[in-house]
C-alpha positions in Angstrom: -57.4 43.8 156.9 -57.6 44.7 160.6 -58.4 48.1 162.2 -59.5 49.6 165.5 -62.8 51.4 166.2 -62.5 52.8 169.7 -62.0 49.8 172.0 -63.2 47.4 169.3 -60.9 45.5 167.2 -62.5 44.5 163.9 -61.2 42.0 161.4 -62.5 42.3 157.9 -61.6 39.9 155.1 -61.6 41.3 151.6 -60.2 38.6 149.3 -60.3 35.0 150.5 -60.7 31.4 149.4 -62.2 31.0 146.0 -64.0 34.4 146.0 -65.5 35.6 142.8 -65.7 39.4 143.2 -64.9 41.5 146.2 -66.2 41.2 149.7 -66.1 44.0 152.3 -67.2 43.7 155.9 -68.3 46.4 158.3 -68.6 45.1 161.9 -70.9 47.0 164.2 -71.5 46.5 167.9 -74.1 43.8 167.5 -74.5 43.4 163.8 -72.5 43.3 160.6 -73.0 44.5 157.0 -71.4 42.5 154.2 -71.1 44.0 150.7 -70.2 41.8 147.7 -69.5 43.2 144.3 -68.7 41.5 141.0 -67.7 43.7 138.0 -67.3 40.7 135.7 -70.8 39.1 136.4 -69.2 35.7 137.1 -71.6 34.9 140.0 -75.4 35.1 140.2 -76.1 37.2 143.3 -79.4 35.4 143.8 -77.5 32.3 144.9 -75.5 34.1 147.6 -76.0 33.3 151.3 -74.6 34.7 154.5 -74.9 31.6 156.7 -78.6 30.8 156.5 -79.7 34.3 155.3 -80.6 35.7 151.9 -79.2 39.1 150.7 -80.9 42.2 152.1 -80.6 43.8 148.7 -79.4 42.9 145.2 -78.7 45.1 142.3 -77.7 43.9 138.8 -76.4 46.5 136.2 -74.6 46.2 132.9 -71.4 47.1 134.8 -71.7 44.2 137.3 -73.7 43.0 140.3 -73.9 43.9 144.0 -75.4 42.1 147.0 -75.6 43.5 150.5 -76.4 41.7 153.8 -77.4 43.4 157.0 -77.4 40.8 159.9 -77.4 40.7 163.6 -75.1 38.3 165.3 -78.0 36.3 166.8 -79.3 35.6 163.3 -78.0 33.9 160.1 -76.3 31.0 162.1 -73.4 33.2 163.4 -71.1 31.3 165.7 -69.7 33.0 168.8 -66.3 32.1 170.3 -65.2 33.7 173.6 -61.5 33.7 174.6 -59.7 35.3 177.4 -59.2 38.5 175.5 -61.6 38.5 172.6 -65.2 37.9 171.5 -65.3 36.5 167.9 -68.3 36.1 165.6 -67.9 33.9 162.6 -69.9 33.0 159.5 -69.4 32.3 155.8 -70.5 34.0 152.7 -71.0 31.4 150.1 -72.9 30.5 146.9 -74.2 27.3 145.5 -72.9 26.2 142.1 -74.7 27.8 139.2 -74.5 28.2 135.4 -72.3 31.3 135.8 -70.1 29.8 138.6 -70.1 26.0 138.4 -67.7 25.6 141.4 -69.4 28.1 143.7 -67.3 29.9 146.3 -66.8 30.3 150.1 -65.5 33.3 152.0 -65.1 33.4 155.8 -66.7 36.4 157.5 -65.2 37.3 160.9 -65.7 40.1 163.4 -63.3 40.2 166.4 -64.0 42.4 169.5 -61.9 43.1 172.6 -63.5 41.4 175.6 -64.1 43.9 178.4 -62.7 42.8 181.8 -66.2 42.7 183.4 -67.9 41.1 180.4 -70.5 38.4 180.9 -72.5 36.7 178.1 -76.3 37.2 177.8 -76.5 33.6 179.2 -77.1 31.4 176.3 -78.2 33.0 173.1 -81.1 31.2 171.4 -80.0 29.2 168.4 -82.3 28.5 165.4 -82.1 24.9 164.4 -83.7 24.0 161.1 -85.0 20.5 160.5 -85.9 18.7 157.3 -89.6 19.4 156.9 -90.3 19.2 160.6 -90.7 22.8 161.4 -88.2 25.2 163.2 -87.0 24.6 166.8 -85.5 27.4 168.9 -83.4 26.2 171.8 -82.7 28.3 175.0 -80.6 27.6 178.0 -80.0 30.1 180.9 -78.7 30.5 184.4 -81.8 31.6 186.4 -82.6 33.3 189.6 -83.1 31.0 192.5 -86.9 30.9 192.1 -86.7 30.7 188.3 -88.6 34.0 188.0 -86.0 35.4 185.6 -82.5 35.2 184.2 -79.7 35.3 186.9 -78.1 38.7 187.4 -74.8 37.1 188.5 -72.8 34.1 187.3 -70.6 33.8 190.4 -71.6 31.1 192.8 -70.1 30.1 196.2 -69.0 26.4 196.5 -72.0 24.4 197.7 -74.7 26.9 196.6 -77.5 25.9 194.2 -77.2 27.0 190.6 -80.6 27.3 188.9 -80.5 26.2 185.3 -83.4 26.1 182.8 -83.5 24.9 179.2 -86.4 25.1 176.8 -87.3 24.5 173.2 -89.8 26.6 171.2 -91.7 24.4 168.8 -92.8 26.4 165.8 -95.1 24.4 163.5 -93.6 21.2 165.0 -95.1 18.0 166.5 -95.1 18.1 170.4 -91.7 17.2 171.8 -90.2 16.7 175.3 -86.9 18.3 176.1 -84.1 16.2 177.6 -80.6 16.9 178.7 -78.7 13.9 177.4 -75.3 14.9 178.7 -73.5 17.9 180.3 -69.9 18.4 181.3 -68.1 21.4 182.8 -64.8 22.6 181.3 -62.5 25.6 181.5 -62.9 26.5 177.8 -65.8 27.4 175.6 -64.6 24.8 173.1 -64.7 21.4 174.7 -61.9 19.8 172.6 -59.4 22.5 173.8 -60.0 21.9 177.5 -57.8 19.7 179.7 -60.2 19.9 182.6 -63.5 18.1 182.4 -66.1 17.6 185.1 -69.1 15.3 184.2 -72.6 16.5 185.3 -75.1 14.5 183.3 -73.9 11.3 181.6 -75.1 7.9 180.5 -77.9 9.3 178.3 -79.8 11.5 180.8 -78.5 10.5 184.2 -77.8 13.5 186.5 -74.8 11.8 188.1 -74.1 14.9 190.3 -77.4 14.1 192.1 -75.8 11.0 193.7 -73.1 12.9 195.5 -74.7 16.3 196.0 -78.0 18.0 196.3 -78.3 18.5 192.5 -81.7 17.5 191.1 -84.2 18.0 188.4 -87.4 20.0 189.2 -90.9 19.0 188.3 -91.7 20.1 184.8 -94.1 23.0 184.1 -94.5 21.8 180.5 -92.8 19.1 178.5 -90.8 21.5 176.3 -88.9 22.8 179.4 -86.4 21.2 181.8 -85.1 22.8 185.0 -82.5 21.7 187.5 -80.6 22.8 190.6 -76.9 22.1 190.2 -75.0 22.3 193.5 -71.8 24.3 192.9 -69.0 21.7 192.8 -65.3 21.9 193.5 -63.9 22.4 190.0 -61.6 25.1 188.6 -62.3 27.4 191.6 -62.0 31.1 190.7 -61.6 30.3 187.0 -64.1 30.7 184.1 -66.1 27.5 183.8 -68.3 26.6 180.8 -71.1 24.0 180.9 -71.4 22.0 177.6 -74.7 20.2 177.2 -76.4 18.1 174.5 -80.1 19.0 174.4 -82.5 16.5 172.8 -86.1 17.4 171.7 -87.7 14.0 171.6 -91.0 12.3 170.9 -92.7 12.0 174.4 -94.0 8.6 173.5 -90.4 7.3 172.7 -88.7 7.5 176.1 -86.5 4.6 176.9 -83.1 3.7 178.6 -81.4 6.0 176.0 -83.8 8.9 176.1 -84.7 10.0 179.6 -84.2 12.4 182.5 -83.1 10.7 185.8 -81.9 11.9 189.1 -81.0 10.0 192.3 -83.4 10.1 195.2 -81.3 9.8 198.4 -84.3 9.3 200.6 -85.4 6.2 198.7 -81.9 5.2 197.6 -82.7 4.8 194.0 -82.7 6.5 190.6 -86.1 8.1 189.6 -87.5 9.2 186.3 -88.4 12.9 186.2 -91.4 12.4 184.0 -93.1 9.4 185.7 -91.8 7.9 188.9 -93.7 4.7 188.2 -91.5 4.2 185.1 -88.2 4.6 187.0 -87.1 1.3 185.8 -85.8 3.2 182.7 -83.2 4.7 185.1 -81.9 1.4 186.5 -79.0 1.5 184.0 -77.6 4.8 185.4 -75.1 2.9 187.5 -74.0 0.7 184.6 -74.4 1.5 180.9 -77.5 2.9 179.2 -78.3 2.1 175.6 -81.0 3.2 173.1 -83.2 0.2 172.5 -84.0 0.8 168.9 -81.5 2.7 166.7 -84.2 2.9 163.9 -86.1 5.4 166.1 -83.3 8.0 166.0 -85.4 10.1 163.7 -88.0 10.7 166.5 -86.1 13.7 167.8 -83.5 16.4 167.3 -80.2 16.8 169.2 -78.5 20.2 169.6 -75.3 21.2 171.5 -75.2 24.3 173.7 -72.5 26.0 175.8 -73.5 27.9 178.9 -71.1 30.3 180.6 -68.7 31.4 181.7 -69.6 31.0 185.4 -67.2 31.2 188.4 -67.3 29.0 191.5 -65.7 30.5 194.5 -64.4 28.8 197.6 
């Protein structure tokens, strides 16, 4: 069922795939409430989940059961998709198999909003990434002011100017990790597989290839869990919306090798240099060929997480 609230278009899904009971959705400006009712008591409400969140309230009566979720869009593992005309938040209401409902069920939850003409995202919303017994990691990535004193107030950059970008990982009850940018590409769409224009920025497992042909470079770290870089605005999709897709890797600082590193090209010395230890720059020698991880058995020494930053606009 679709209806309009002011300038906001909301899509609510009431009866969907394999639903036991009835689901109603109320989309707010930055949050959503989901109400599930079951008059036949075919599903145990204690097993319900909205993404990664438990119900906010549950009531069970002789006439049936009810569960209500109140969630912000930056919680419960909501996904955001931005198109030319819309901003879409997606999640799933689901339940694990139980005695009452051996097959479980799955119901998409979608809120669609009209995208204002002057809309810009709050840079990159932090995403909570849960690991198996290793604590919680919260990843951030933002366009920054030139001196990195705060988040950028504009995402329009003249060709050749320096774009300040910072990424960080918050380590909650986790062993110390170093943050790396394994790969980054620019595209003209928020979903990489839909783009027919791609511009590589970081490739070959941590090599800032833009630094070899421009003034792009990594900046010295302030702490291992943060990485900063200047990206010189490049000639790509000028005047269009551009999205930067990156793979962040939080890694064991003792496990850096050819496949886990941060390298940029030093034009003064004519060589690739390792951000974290110039004396170990031999790890970057493969940046002009093909870099490989030495020991695949060590893949459990870190966590990888994709992010999308943008849109930004590069002007001529």
